[in-house]
PDB file of N, CA, C and O in Angstrom, chain B, residues numbered from 101:
ATOM      1  N   UNK B 101      33.347  66.612  52.572  1.00  0.00           N
ATOM      2  CA  UNK B 101      32.482  67.746  52.865  1.00  0.00           C
ATOM      3  C   UNK B 101      33.279  68.959  52.125  1.00  0.00           C
ATOM      4  O   UNK B 101      34.498  69.134  52.111  1.00  0.00           O
ATOM      5  N   UNK B 102      32.364  69.673  51.573  1.00  0.00           N
ATOM      6  CA  UNK B 102      32.830  70.877  50.805  1.00  0.00           C
ATOM      7  C   UNK B 102      33.028  72.001  51.780  1.00  0.00           C
ATOM      8  O   UNK B 102      32.717  71.905  52.967  1.00  0.00           O
ATOM      9  N   UNK B 103      33.559  73.071  51.233  1.00  0.00           N
ATOM     10  CA  UNK B 103      33.861  74.322  51.958  1.00  0.00           C
ATOM     11  C   UNK B 103      32.454  74.909  52.386  1.00  0.00           C
ATOM     12  O   UNK B 103      32.240  75.293  53.536  1.00  0.00           O
ATOM     13  N   UNK B 104      31.516  74.949  51.380  1.00  0.00           N
ATOM     14  CA  UNK B 104      30.258  75.404  51.534  1.00  0.00           C
ATOM     15  C   UNK B 104      29.507  74.685  52.588  1.00  0.00           C
ATOM     16  O   UNK B 104      28.876  75.349  53.411  1.00  0.00           O
ATOM     17  N   UNK B 105      29.514  73.333  52.645  1.00  0.00           N
ATOM     18  CA  UNK B 105      28.844  72.515  53.540  1.00  0.00           C
ATOM     19  C   UNK B 105      29.355  72.855  54.996  1.00  0.00           C
ATOM     20  O   UNK B 105      28.560  72.909  55.935  1.00  0.00           O
ATOM     21  N   UNK B 106      30.918  73.116  55.179  1.00  0.00           N
ATOM     22  CA  UNK B 106      31.271  73.374  56.503  1.00  0.00           C
ATOM     23  C   UNK B 106      30.872  74.664  56.989  1.00  0.00           C
ATOM     24  O   UNK B 106      30.591  74.832  58.175  1.00  0.00           O
ATOM     25  N   UNK B 107      30.830  75.642  56.084  1.00  0.00           N
ATOM     26  CA  UNK B 107      30.419  77.082  56.326  1.00  0.00           C
ATOM     27  C   UNK B 107      28.936  76.951  56.904  1.00  0.00           C
ATOM     28  O   UNK B 107      28.638  77.509  57.960  1.00  0.00           O
ATOM     29  N   UNK B 108      28.046  76.220  56.201  1.00  0.00           N
ATOM     30  CA  UNK B 108      26.676  76.148  56.491  1.00  0.00           C
ATOM     31  C   UNK B 108      26.426  75.546  57.830  1.00  0.00           C
ATOM     32  O   UNK B 108      25.457  75.900  58.502  1.00  0.00           O
ATOM     33  N   UNK B 109      27.296  74.624  58.243  1.00  0.00           N
ATOM     34  CA  UNK B 109      27.157  74.143  59.732  1.00  0.00           C
ATOM     35  C   UNK B 109      27.833  74.911  60.583  1.00  0.00           C
ATOM     36  O   UNK B 109      27.330  75.057  61.697  1.00  0.00           O
ATOM     37  N   UNK B 110      28.853  75.445  60.347  1.00  0.00           N
ATOM     38  CA  UNK B 110      29.721  76.354  61.295  1.00  0.00           C
ATOM     39  C   UNK B 110      28.997  77.740  61.642  1.00  0.00           C
ATOM     40  O   UNK B 110      29.065  78.187  62.787  1.00  0.00           O
ATOM     41  N   UNK B 111      28.313  78.399  60.644  1.00  0.00           N
ATOM     42  CA  UNK B 111      27.755  79.582  60.791  1.00  0.00           C
ATOM     43  C   UNK B 111      26.586  79.640  61.820  1.00  0.00           C
ATOM     44  O   UNK B 111      26.533  80.539  62.659  1.00  0.00           O
ATOM     45  N   UNK B 112      25.702  78.706  61.734  1.00  0.00           N
ATOM     46  CA  UNK B 112      24.699  78.799  62.833  1.00  0.00           C
ATOM     47  C   UNK B 112      25.281  78.402  64.247  1.00  0.00           C
ATOM     48  O   UNK B 112      24.808  78.855  65.289  1.00  0.00           O
ATOM     49  N   UNK B 113      26.305  77.553  64.207  1.00  0.00           N
ATOM     50  CA  UNK B 113      26.884  77.343  65.608  1.00  0.00           C
ATOM     51  C   UNK B 113      27.444  78.423  66.342  1.00  0.00           C
ATOM     52  O   UNK B 113      27.330  78.597  67.555  1.00  0.00           O
ATOM     53  N   UNK B 114      28.144  79.240  65.415  1.00  0.00           N
ATOM     54  CA  UNK B 114      28.894  80.480  65.992  1.00  0.00           C
ATOM     55  C   UNK B 114      27.779  81.528  66.222  1.00  0.00           C
ATOM     56  O   UNK B 114      27.897  82.369  67.113  1.00  0.00           O
ATOM     57  N   UNK B 115      26.784  81.476  65.480  1.00  0.00           N
ATOM     58  CA  UNK B 115      25.601  82.418  65.736  1.00  0.00           C
ATOM     59  C   UNK B 115      24.981  82.149  67.064  1.00  0.00           C
ATOM     60  O   UNK B 115      24.698  83.104  67.787  1.00  0.00           O
ATOM     61  N   UNK B 116      24.762  81.001  67.418  1.00  0.00           N
ATOM     62  CA  UNK B 116      23.955  80.532  68.663  1.00  0.00           C
ATOM     63  C   UNK B 116      24.845  80.753  69.730  1.00  0.00           C
ATOM     64  O   UNK B 116      24.316  81.025  70.808  1.00  0.00           O
ATOM     65  N   UNK B 117      26.151  80.696  69.682  1.00  0.00           N
ATOM     66  CA  UNK B 117      27.059  80.884  70.946  1.00  0.00           C
ATOM     67  C   UNK B 117      27.615  82.389  71.029  1.00  0.00           C
ATOM     68  O   UNK B 117      28.418  82.659  71.923  1.00  0.00           O
ATOM     69  N   UNK B 118      27.271  83.216  70.262  1.00  0.00           N
ATOM     70  CA  UNK B 118      27.852  84.554  70.299  1.00  0.00           C
ATOM     71  C   UNK B 118      27.611  85.268  71.454  1.00  0.00           C
ATOM     72  O   UNK B 118      28.438  86.087  71.855  1.00  0.00           O
ATOM     73  N   UNK B 119      26.386  85.017  72.146  1.00  0.00           N
ATOM     74  CA  UNK B 119      26.103  85.729  73.349  1.00  0.00           C
ATOM     75  C   UNK B 119      26.335  85.013  74.651  1.00  0.00           C
ATOM     76  O   UNK B 119      26.211  85.600  75.726  1.00  0.00           O
ATOM     77  N   UNK B 120      26.626  83.923  74.570  1.00  0.00           N
ATOM     78  CA  UNK B 120      26.948  83.186  75.869  1.00  0.00           C
ATOM     79  C   UNK B 120      27.916  83.814  76.762  1.00  0.00           C
ATOM     80  O   UNK B 120      27.659  83.894  77.963  1.00  0.00           O
ATOM     81  N   UNK B 121      29.079  84.297  76.248  1.00  0.00           N
ATOM     82  CA  UNK B 121      29.967  85.046  77.394  1.00  0.00           C
ATOM     83  C   UNK B 121      29.362  86.242  77.975  1.00  0.00           C
ATOM     84  O   UNK B 121      29.611  86.620  79.120  1.00  0.00           O
ATOM     85  N   UNK B 122      28.488  86.890  77.095  1.00  0.00           N
ATOM     86  CA  UNK B 122      27.827  88.125  77.742  1.00  0.00           C
ATOM     87  C   UNK B 122      26.837  87.608  78.691  1.00  0.00           C
ATOM     88  O   UNK B 122      26.747  88.159  79.788  1.00  0.00           O
ATOM     89  N   UNK B 123      26.081  86.611  78.397  1.00  0.00           N
ATOM     90  CA  UNK B 123      25.106  86.022  79.426  1.00  0.00           C
ATOM     91  C   UNK B 123      25.749  85.593  80.714  1.00  0.00           C
ATOM     92  O   UNK B 123      25.247  85.845  81.809  1.00  0.00           O
ATOM     93  N   UNK B 124      26.894  84.925  80.545  1.00  0.00           N
ATOM     94  CA  UNK B 124      27.597  84.459  81.663  1.00  0.00           C
ATOM     95  C   UNK B 124      28.250  85.692  82.520  1.00  0.00           C
ATOM     96  O   UNK B 124      28.235  85.626  83.749  1.00  0.00           O
ATOM     97  N   UNK B 125      28.728  86.631  81.960  1.00  0.00           N
ATOM     98  CA  UNK B 125      29.309  87.841  82.431  1.00  0.00           C
ATOM     99  C   UNK B 125      28.190  88.426  83.329  1.00  0.00           C
ATOM    100  O   UNK B 125      28.323  88.525  84.549  1.00  0.00           O
ATOM    101  N   UNK B 126      27.048  88.820  82.633  1.00  0.00           N
ATOM    102  CA  UNK B 126      25.934  89.509  83.210  1.00  0.00           C
ATOM    103  C   UNK B 126      25.438  88.704  84.423  1.00  0.00           C
ATOM    104  O   UNK B 126      25.194  89.290  85.477  1.00  0.00           O
ATOM    105  N   UNK B 127      25.289  87.428  84.305  1.00  0.00           N
ATOM    106  CA  UNK B 127      24.698  86.656  85.382  1.00  0.00           C
ATOM    107  C   UNK B 127      25.941  86.608  86.533  1.00  0.00           C
ATOM    108  O   UNK B 127      25.612  86.642  87.719  1.00  0.00           O
ATOM    109  N   UNK B 128      27.010  86.549  86.261  1.00  0.00           N
ATOM    110  CA  UNK B 128      28.092  86.732  87.356  1.00  0.00           C
ATOM    111  C   UNK B 128      28.229  88.049  88.030  1.00  0.00           C
ATOM    112  O   UNK B 128      28.373  88.046  89.253  1.00  0.00           O
ATOM    113  N   UNK B 129      28.202  89.150  87.398  1.00  0.00           N
ATOM    114  CA  UNK B 129      28.487  90.399  87.882  1.00  0.00           C
ATOM    115  C   UNK B 129      27.167  91.016  88.346  1.00  0.00           C
ATOM    116  O   UNK B 129      27.229  91.905  89.195  1.00  0.00           O
ATOM    117  N   UNK B 130      26.006  90.641  87.883  1.00  0.00           N
ATOM    118  CA  UNK B 130      24.769  91.277  88.087  1.00  0.00           C
ATOM    119  C   UNK B 130      24.728  92.603  87.702  1.00  0.00           C
ATOM    120  O   UNK B 130      24.012  93.389  88.322  1.00  0.00           O
ATOM    121  N   UNK B 131      25.435  92.975  86.713  1.00  0.00           N
ATOM    122  CA  UNK B 131      25.556  94.528  86.256  1.00  0.00           C
ATOM    123  C   UNK B 131      25.108  94.359  84.782  1.00  0.00           C
ATOM    124  O   UNK B 131      25.412  93.377  84.105  1.00  0.00           O
ATOM    125  N   UNK B 132      24.399  95.342  84.366  1.00  0.00           N
ATOM    126  CA  UNK B 132      23.914  95.499  82.905  1.00  0.00           C
ATOM    127  C   UNK B 132      24.063  96.974  82.399  1.00  0.00           C
ATOM    128  O   UNK B 132      23.373  97.418  81.481  1.00  0.00           O
ATOM    129  N   UNK B 133      25.009  97.700  83.061  1.00  0.00           N
ATOM    130  CA  UNK B 133      25.349  99.084  82.717  1.00  0.00           C
ATOM    131  C   UNK B 133      25.753  99.102  81.211  1.00  0.00           C
ATOM    132  O   UNK B 133      25.315  99.967  80.451  1.00  0.00           O
ATOM    133  N   UNK B 134      26.583  98.141  80.816  1.00  0.00           N
ATOM    134  CA  UNK B 134      27.167  98.137  79.362  1.00  0.00           C
ATOM    135  C   UNK B 134      26.354  97.472  78.314  1.00  0.00           C
ATOM    136  O   UNK B 134      26.729  97.390  77.144  1.00  0.00           O
ATOM    137  N   UNK B 135      25.118  96.951  78.807  1.00  0.00           N
ATOM    138  CA  UNK B 135      24.156  96.337  77.811  1.00  0.00           C
ATOM    139  C   UNK B 135      23.390  97.288  77.158  1.00  0.00           C
ATOM    140  O   UNK B 135      23.041  98.308  77.752  1.00  0.00           O
ATOM    141  N   UNK B 136      23.074  97.065  75.960  1.00  0.00           N
ATOM    142  CA  UNK B 136      22.197  98.124  75.220  1.00  0.00           C
ATOM    143  C   UNK B 136      20.827  97.177  74.879  1.00  0.00           C
ATOM    144  O   UNK B 136      20.825  96.124  74.242  1.00  0.00           O
ATOM    145  N   UNK B 137      19.819  97.774  75.411  1.00  0.00           N
ATOM    146  CA  UNK B 137      18.475  97.080  75.211  1.00  0.00           C
ATOM    147  C   UNK B 137      18.150  96.989  73.697  1.00  0.00           C
ATOM    148  O   UNK B 137      17.588  95.985  73.259  1.00  0.00           O
ATOM    149  N   UNK B 138      18.509  98.065  72.859  1.00  0.00           N
ATOM    150  CA  UNK B 138      18.327  98.153  71.528  1.00  0.00           C
ATOM    151  C   UNK B 138      19.109  97.033  70.702  1.00  0.00           C
ATOM    152  O   UNK B 138      18.577  96.426  69.772  1.00  0.00           O
ATOM    153  N   UNK B 139      20.418  96.816  71.124  1.00  0.00           N
ATOM    154  CA  UNK B 139      21.152  95.751  70.611  1.00  0.00           C
ATOM    155  C   UNK B 139      20.573  94.539  70.980  1.00  0.00           C
ATOM    156  O   UNK B 139      20.571  93.696  70.082  1.00  0.00           O
ATOM    157  N   UNK B 140      19.981  94.143  72.263  1.00  0.00           N
ATOM    158  CA  UNK B 140      19.485  92.897  72.587  1.00  0.00           C
ATOM    159  C   UNK B 140      18.199  92.703  71.822  1.00  0.00           C
ATOM    160  O   UNK B 140      17.926  91.596  71.356  1.00  0.00           O
ATOM    161  N   UNK B 141      17.467  93.657  71.689  1.00  0.00           N
ATOM    162  CA  UNK B 141      16.183  93.482  70.817  1.00  0.00           C
ATOM    163  C   UNK B 141      16.511  93.070  69.398  1.00  0.00           C
ATOM    164  O   UNK B 141      15.896  92.140  68.876  1.00  0.00           O
ATOM    165  N   UNK B 142      17.575  93.812  68.677  1.00  0.00           N
ATOM    166  CA  UNK B 142      18.031  93.524  67.338  1.00  0.00           C
ATOM    167  C   UNK B 142      18.404  92.115  67.228  1.00  0.00           C
ATOM    168  O   UNK B 142      17.936  91.413  66.332  1.00  0.00           O
ATOM    169  N   UNK B 143      19.298  91.632  68.177  1.00  0.00           N
ATOM    170  CA  UNK B 143      19.858  90.249  68.175  1.00  0.00           C
ATOM    171  C   UNK B 143      18.722  89.301  68.305  1.00  0.00           C
ATOM    172  O   UNK B 143      18.733  88.217  67.723  1.00  0.00           O
ATOM    173  N   UNK B 144      17.593  89.754  69.174  1.00  0.00           N
ATOM    174  CA  UNK B 144      16.499  88.727  69.288  1.00  0.00           C
ATOM    175  C   UNK B 144      15.633  88.671  68.036  1.00  0.00           C
ATOM    176  O   UNK B 144      15.137  87.623  67.621  1.00  0.00           O
ATOM    177  N   UNK B 145      15.481  89.846  67.467  1.00  0.00           N
ATOM    178  CA  UNK B 145      14.688  89.828  66.190  1.00  0.00           C
ATOM    179  C   UNK B 145      15.509  89.119  65.051  1.00  0.00           C
ATOM    180  O   UNK B 145      14.922  88.393  64.249  1.00  0.00           O
ATOM    181  N   UNK B 146      16.841  89.326  64.979  1.00  0.00           N
ATOM    182  CA  UNK B 146      17.487  88.497  63.922  1.00  0.00           C
ATOM    183  C   UNK B 146      17.530  87.074  64.168  1.00  0.00           C
ATOM    184  O   UNK B 146      17.608  86.321  63.197  1.00  0.00           O
ATOM    185  N   UNK B 147      17.484  86.573  65.432  1.00  0.00           N
ATOM    186  CA  UNK B 147      17.534  85.220  65.858  1.00  0.00           C
ATOM    187  C   UNK B 147      16.096  84.575  65.517  1.00  0.00           C
ATOM    188  O   UNK B 147      16.020  83.418  65.102  1.00  0.00           O
ATOM    189  N   UNK B 148      15.078  85.303  65.694  1.00  0.00           N
ATOM    190  CA  UNK B 148      13.769  84.830  65.280  1.00  0.00           C
ATOM    191  C   UNK B 148      13.605  84.692  63.752  1.00  0.00           C
ATOM    192  O   UNK B 148      12.941  83.785  63.250  1.00  0.00           O
ATOM    193  N   UNK B 149      14.261  85.664  63.025  1.00  0.00           N
ATOM    194  CA  UNK B 149      14.269  85.531  61.565  1.00  0.00           C
ATOM    195  C   UNK B 149      14.995  84.242  61.007  1.00  0.00           C
ATOM    196  O   UNK B 149      14.564  83.470  60.150  1.00  0.00           O
ATOM    197  N   UNK B 150      16.160  84.186  61.668  1.00  0.00           N
ATOM    198  CA  UNK B 150      16.850  82.879  61.298  1.00  0.00           C
ATOM    199  C   UNK B 150      16.234  81.561  61.588  1.00  0.00           C
ATOM    200  O   UNK B 150      16.369  80.597  60.833  1.00  0.00           O
ATOM    201  N   UNK B 151      15.520  81.531  62.750  1.00  0.00           N
ATOM    202  CA  UNK B 151      14.767  80.529  63.154  1.00  0.00           C
ATOM    203  C   UNK B 151      13.523  80.249  62.206  1.00  0.00           C
ATOM    204  O   UNK B 151      13.223  79.076  61.981  1.00  0.00           O
ATOM    205  N   UNK B 152      12.779  81.300  61.632  1.00  0.00           N
ATOM    206  CA  UNK B 152      11.792  81.269  60.789  1.00  0.00           C
ATOM    207  C   UNK B 152      12.436  80.704  59.324  1.00  0.00           C
ATOM    208  O   UNK B 152      11.922  79.779  58.695  1.00  0.00           O
ATOM    209  N   UNK B 153      13.512  81.344  58.947  1.00  0.00           N
ATOM    210  CA  UNK B 153      14.229  81.031  57.701  1.00  0.00           C
ATOM    211  C   UNK B 153      14.473  79.522  57.776  1.00  0.00           C
ATOM    212  O   UNK B 153      14.028  78.823  56.865  1.00  0.00           O
ATOM    213  N   UNK B 154      15.078  79.019  58.691  1.00  0.00           N
ATOM    214  CA  UNK B 154      15.444  77.555  58.905  1.00  0.00           C
ATOM    215  C   UNK B 154      14.161  76.825  58.997  1.00  0.00           C
ATOM    216  O   UNK B 154      14.177  75.701  58.495  1.00  0.00           O
ATOM    217  N   UNK B 155      13.031  77.233  59.542  1.00  0.00           N
ATOM    218  CA  UNK B 155      11.862  76.421  59.346  1.00  0.00           C
ATOM    219  C   UNK B 155      11.190  76.377  57.958  1.00  0.00           C
ATOM    220  O   UNK B 155      10.604  75.381  57.535  1.00  0.00           O
ATOM    221  N   UNK B 156      11.320  77.528  57.288  1.00  0.00           N
ATOM    222  CA  UNK B 156      10.616  77.517  55.834  1.00  0.00           C
ATOM    223  C   UNK B 156      11.498  76.575  54.957  1.00  0.00           C
ATOM    224  O   UNK B 156      11.001  75.897  54.058  1.00  0.00           O
ATOM    225  N   UNK B 157      12.926  76.560  55.279  1.00  0.00           N
ATOM    226  CA  UNK B 157      13.569  75.794  54.268  1.00  0.00           C
ATOM    227  C   UNK B 157      13.902  74.402  54.904  1.00  0.00           C
ATOM    228  O   UNK B 157      14.637  73.619  54.301  1.00  0.00           O
ATOM    229  N   UNK B 158      13.431  74.133  55.967  1.00  0.00           N
ATOM    230  CA  UNK B 158      13.554  72.869  56.670  1.00  0.00           C
ATOM    231  C   UNK B 158      15.068  72.389  56.868  1.00  0.00           C
ATOM    232  O   UNK B 158      15.523  71.294  56.536  1.00  0.00           O
ATOM    233  N   UNK B 159      15.813  73.547  57.541  1.00  0.00           N
ATOM    234  CA  UNK B 159      17.127  73.147  57.853  1.00  0.00           C
ATOM    235  C   UNK B 159      17.338  73.158  59.259  1.00  0.00           C
ATOM    236  O   UNK B 159      17.370  74.172  59.957  1.00  0.00           O
ATOM    237  N   UNK B 160      17.494  71.871  59.682  1.00  0.00           N
ATOM    238  CA  UNK B 160      17.528  71.619  61.176  1.00  0.00           C
ATOM    239  C   UNK B 160      18.682  72.366  61.963  1.00  0.00           C
ATOM    240  O   UNK B 160      18.526  72.689  63.141  1.00  0.00           O
ATOM    241  N   UNK B 161      19.760  72.606  61.314  1.00  0.00           N
ATOM    242  CA  UNK B 161      20.822  73.317  61.917  1.00  0.00           C
ATOM    243  C   UNK B 161      20.542  74.771  62.085  1.00  0.00           C
ATOM    244  O   UNK B 161      21.060  75.350  63.040  1.00  0.00           O
ATOM    245  N   UNK B 162      19.798  75.401  61.281  1.00  0.00           N
ATOM    246  CA  UNK B 162      19.313  76.743  61.371  1.00  0.00           C
ATOM    247  C   UNK B 162      18.240  76.863  62.503  1.00  0.00           C
ATOM    248  O   UNK B 162      18.208  77.769  63.335  1.00  0.00           O
ATOM    249  N   UNK B 163      17.391  75.844  62.413  1.00  0.00           N
ATOM    250  CA  UNK B 163      16.297  75.868  63.537  1.00  0.00           C
ATOM    251  C   UNK B 163      16.798  75.737  64.885  1.00  0.00           C
ATOM    252  O   UNK B 163      16.347  76.419  65.806  1.00  0.00           O
ATOM    253  N   UNK B 164      17.859  74.751  65.055  1.00  0.00           N
ATOM    254  CA  UNK B 164      18.280  74.602  66.312  1.00  0.00           C
ATOM    255  C   UNK B 164      19.107  75.817  66.800  1.00  0.00           C
ATOM    256  O   UNK B 164      18.950  76.268  67.935  1.00  0.00           O
ATOM    257  N   UNK B 165      20.011  76.347  65.899  1.00  0.00           N
ATOM    258  CA  UNK B 165      20.700  77.595  66.225  1.00  0.00           C
ATOM    259  C   UNK B 165      19.802  78.724  66.720  1.00  0.00           C
ATOM    260  O   UNK B 165      20.053  79.457  67.676  1.00  0.00           O
ATOM    261  N   UNK B 166      18.689  78.766  65.916  1.00  0.00           N
ATOM    262  CA  UNK B 166      17.545  79.848  65.985  1.00  0.00           C
ATOM    263  C   UNK B 166      16.984  79.789  67.541  1.00  0.00           C
ATOM    264  O   UNK B 166      16.892  80.764  68.287  1.00  0.00           O
ATOM    265  N   UNK B 167      16.640  78.458  67.852  1.00  0.00           N
ATOM    266  CA  UNK B 167      15.957  78.210  69.084  1.00  0.00           C
ATOM    267  C   UNK B 167      17.037  78.631  70.244  1.00  0.00           C
ATOM    268  O   UNK B 167      16.683  79.316  71.204  1.00  0.00           O
ATOM    269  N   UNK B 168      18.251  78.209  70.095  1.00  0.00           N
ATOM    270  CA  UNK B 168      19.250  78.372  71.162  1.00  0.00           C
ATOM    271  C   UNK B 168      19.519  80.035  71.338  1.00  0.00           C
ATOM    272  O   UNK B 168      19.615  80.672  72.386  1.00  0.00           O
ATOM    273  N   UNK B 169      19.601  80.486  70.009  1.00  0.00           N
ATOM    274  CA  UNK B 169      19.836  82.038  70.009  1.00  0.00           C
ATOM    275  C   UNK B 169      18.625  82.825  70.649  1.00  0.00           C
ATOM    276  O   UNK B 169      18.876  83.783  71.381  1.00  0.00           O
ATOM    277  N   UNK B 170      17.446  82.488  70.421  1.00  0.00           N
ATOM    278  CA  UNK B 170      16.147  83.081  70.968  1.00  0.00           C
ATOM    279  C   UNK B 170      16.323  82.874  72.417  1.00  0.00           C
ATOM    280  O   UNK B 170      16.268  83.880  73.124  1.00  0.00           O
ATOM    281  N   UNK B 171      16.524  81.747  72.962  1.00  0.00           N
ATOM    282  CA  UNK B 171      16.662  81.468  74.305  1.00  0.00           C
ATOM    283  C   UNK B 171      17.766  82.275  75.156  1.00  0.00           C
ATOM    284  O   UNK B 171      17.544  82.769  76.261  1.00  0.00           O
ATOM    285  N   UNK B 172      18.938  82.328  74.494  1.00  0.00           N
ATOM    286  CA  UNK B 172      19.919  83.179  75.138  1.00  0.00           C
ATOM    287  C   UNK B 172      19.619  84.722  75.138  1.00  0.00           C
ATOM    288  O   UNK B 172      19.935  85.415  76.105  1.00  0.00           O
ATOM    289  N   UNK B 173      19.058  85.189  74.133  1.00  0.00           N
ATOM    290  CA  UNK B 173      18.589  86.450  73.967  1.00  0.00           C
ATOM    291  C   UNK B 173      17.517  86.796  74.954  1.00  0.00           C
ATOM    292  O   UNK B 173      17.591  87.862  75.565  1.00  0.00           O
ATOM    293  N   UNK B 174      16.549  85.984  75.145  1.00  0.00           N
ATOM    294  CA  UNK B 174      15.436  86.201  76.090  1.00  0.00           C
ATOM    295  C   UNK B 174      15.999  86.264  77.372  1.00  0.00           C
ATOM    296  O   UNK B 174      15.630  87.150  78.143  1.00  0.00           O
ATOM    297  N   UNK B 175      16.943  85.344  77.740  1.00  0.00           N
ATOM    298  CA  UNK B 175      17.398  85.112  79.062  1.00  0.00           C
ATOM    299  C   UNK B 175      18.328  86.613  79.337  1.00  0.00           C
ATOM    300  O   UNK B 175      18.308  87.156  80.442  1.00  0.00           O
ATOM    301  N   UNK B 176      19.103  87.155  78.202  1.00  0.00           N
ATOM    302  CA  UNK B 176      19.665  88.368  78.661  1.00  0.00           C
ATOM    303  C   UNK B 176      18.742  89.543  78.803  1.00  0.00           C
ATOM    304  O   UNK B 176      18.978  90.404  79.650  1.00  0.00           O
ATOM    305  N   UNK B 177      17.781  89.608  78.070  1.00  0.00           N
ATOM    306  CA  UNK B 177      16.616  90.716  78.177  1.00  0.00           C
ATOM    307  C   UNK B 177      16.046  90.468  79.680  1.00  0.00           C
ATOM    308  O   UNK B 177      15.867  91.454  80.394  1.00  0.00           O
ATOM    309  N   UNK B 178      15.774  89.245  80.141  1.00  0.00           N
ATOM    310  CA  UNK B 178      15.170  89.113  81.480  1.00  0.00           C
ATOM    311  C   UNK B 178      16.176  89.519  82.452  1.00  0.00           C
ATOM    312  O   UNK B 178      15.821  90.202  83.412  1.00  0.00           O
ATOM    313  N   UNK B 179      17.460  89.154  82.300  1.00  0.00           N
ATOM    314  CA  UNK B 179      18.597  89.606  83.227  1.00  0.00           C
ATOM    315  C   UNK B 179      18.593  91.187  83.298  1.00  0.00           C
ATOM    316  O   UNK B 179      18.602  91.845  84.338  1.00  0.00           O
ATOM    317  N   UNK B 180      18.577  91.672  82.025  1.00  0.00           N
ATOM    318  CA  UNK B 180      18.757  93.250  81.850  1.00  0.00           C
ATOM    319  C   UNK B 180      17.516  93.861  82.788  1.00  0.00           C
ATOM    320  O   UNK B 180      17.804  94.725  83.616  1.00  0.00           O
ATOM    321  N   UNK B 181      16.327  93.472  82.672  1.00  0.00           N
ATOM    322  CA  UNK B 181      15.216  94.006  83.391  1.00  0.00           C
ATOM    323  C   UNK B 181      15.385  93.728  84.837  1.00  0.00           C
ATOM    324  O   UNK B 181      15.173  94.637  85.639  1.00  0.00           O
ATOM    325  N   UNK B 182      15.779  92.449  85.276  1.00  0.00           N
ATOM    326  CA  UNK B 182      16.006  92.081  86.584  1.00  0.00           C
ATOM    327  C   UNK B 182      17.153  93.026  87.313  1.00  0.00           C
ATOM    328  O   UNK B 182      17.013  93.560  88.413  1.00  0.00           O
ATOM    329  N   UNK B 183      18.189  93.105  86.553  1.00  0.00           N
ATOM    330  CA  UNK B 183      19.414  93.863  87.266  1.00  0.00           C
ATOM    331  C   UNK B 183      19.360  95.359  87.045  1.00  0.00           C
ATOM    332  O   UNK B 183      19.999  96.130  87.760  1.00  0.00           O
ATOM    333  N   UNK B 184      18.560  95.778  86.006  1.00  0.00           N
ATOM    334  CA  UNK B 184      18.399  97.069  85.914  1.00  0.00           C
ATOM    335  C   UNK B 184      17.458  97.791  86.890  1.00  0.00           C
ATOM    336  O   UNK B 184      17.477  99.015  87.021  1.00  0.00           O
ATOM    337  N   UNK B 185      16.725  97.068  87.493  1.00  0.00           N
ATOM    338  CA  UNK B 185      15.890  97.745  88.500  1.00  0.00           C
ATOM    339  C   UNK B 185      16.622  97.935  89.835  1.00  0.00           C
ATOM    340  O   UNK B 185      16.280  98.791  90.651  1.00  0.00           O
ATOM    341  N   UNK B 186      17.626  97.107  90.009  1.00  0.00           N
ATOM    342  CA  UNK B 186      18.556  97.432  91.083  1.00  0.00           C
ATOM    343  C   UNK B 186      19.308  98.666  91.296  1.00  0.00           C
ATOM    344  O   UNK B 186      19.724  99.103  92.369  1.00  0.00           O
ATOM    345  N   UNK B 187      19.432  99.202  90.048  1.00  0.00           N
ATOM    346  CA  UNK B 187      20.329 100.410  90.028  1.00  0.00           C
ATOM    347  C   UNK B 187      19.782 101.509  90.670  1.00  0.00           C
ATOM    348  O   UNK B 187      20.410 102.566  90.728  1.00  0.00           O
TER     349      UNK B 187
END
């Protein structure tokens, strides 16, 4: 495996897990004071673009990472609105 192949596999994995800690913390604490809706929307938009890019070039690792990233971002946005209403 070449370095380029390793990076092409590792990058989508890191991309799709980047918000898991934030999702866990938000769910546990039920606080969204430190979350920015603008950032969440930008992450969601970027995830959708990566998903579409993976689809167009038929790269299963990009499509899988895109689906996971979109799901995590949507969950964070839902939690944002759910817990933001409590404040």
